[in-house]
C-alpha positions in Angstrom: -10.1 34.7 -5.2 -13.0 36.0 -3.1 -15.1 33.0 -4.1 -12.3 30.6 -2.9 -12.0 32.5 0.4 -15.7 32.4 0.9 -15.8 28.7 0.1 -13.1 28.1 2.7 -14.8 30.2 5.3 -18.2 28.4 4.7 -16.5 24.9 4.8 -14.8 25.5 8.1 -18.0 26.9 9.6 -20.0 23.9 8.4 -17.4 21.5 10.0 -17.5 23.5 13.2 -21.2 23.1 13.7 -22.2 20.9 16.7 -22.5 17.2 15.9 -24.6 15.9 18.8 -22.1 17.3 21.3 -19.2 15.4 19.8 -16.1 16.8 18.1 -15.4 15.9 14.5 -12.3 14.0 13.6 -10.7 14.9 10.3 -8.3 12.2 9.1 -5.9 13.3 6.2 -4.3 10.4 4.4 -0.9 11.2 2.7 -0.8 14.8 3.8 2.3 15.3 1.8 0.2 15.0 -1.3 -2.3 17.7 -0.5 -2.8 20.7 -2.8 -2.6 24.2 -1.4 -6.4 24.6 -1.1 -6.8 21.3 0.8 -3.9 22.0 3.1 -5.3 25.4 3.9 -8.7 23.9 4.7 -6.9 21.4 7.0 -5.0 24.1 8.7 -8.1 26.3 9.3 -10.1 23.3 10.6 -7.3 22.5 13.1 -6.4 26.1 14.0 -10.0 27.0 14.8 -10.7 23.8 16.7 -13.5 22.9 14.4 -12.1 19.3 14.4 -9.4 17.2 15.8 -7.0 16.5 12.8 -4.8 13.5 12.3 -2.5 13.2 9.2 -0.6 10.3 7.7 2.9 10.5 6.3 5.1 7.7 5.0 7.9 6.5 7.3 11.4 7.4 6.0 10.1 9.4 3.1 10.8 13.1 2.5 7.7 15.1 3.2 7.5 18.0 0.9 4.3 19.9 0.1 1.9 22.2 1.9 0.2 19.4 3.9 3.2 18.7 6.1 2.6 21.9 7.9 -0.3 20.2 9.7 2.2 18.3 11.9 5.1 20.7 11.6 3.0 23.5 12.9 1.7 21.3 15.7 -1.9 21.4 14.4 -2.3 17.7 13.8 -0.8 14.5 15.1 1.2 12.6 12.5 0.5 8.9 12.0 3.4 7.2 10.2 2.6 4.6 7.6 5.0 2.1 6.1 
């Protein structure tokens, strides 16, 4: 468990490093299909401001899974796909 937490912490820190003065854009396709670890990374990146996050979801489809919290929690703008 400690290794996973450390990996998550280091990943967010790496993404938060300056990129020639520009913010990073993290685009998550099919957010409803993310596993717990990937959804947690997306949440941490968005919540810390390490990147601007956009996530896709299928229009009219139920959106279960941990990844939907990105837009439900107001951390990412949802981009609907058909």
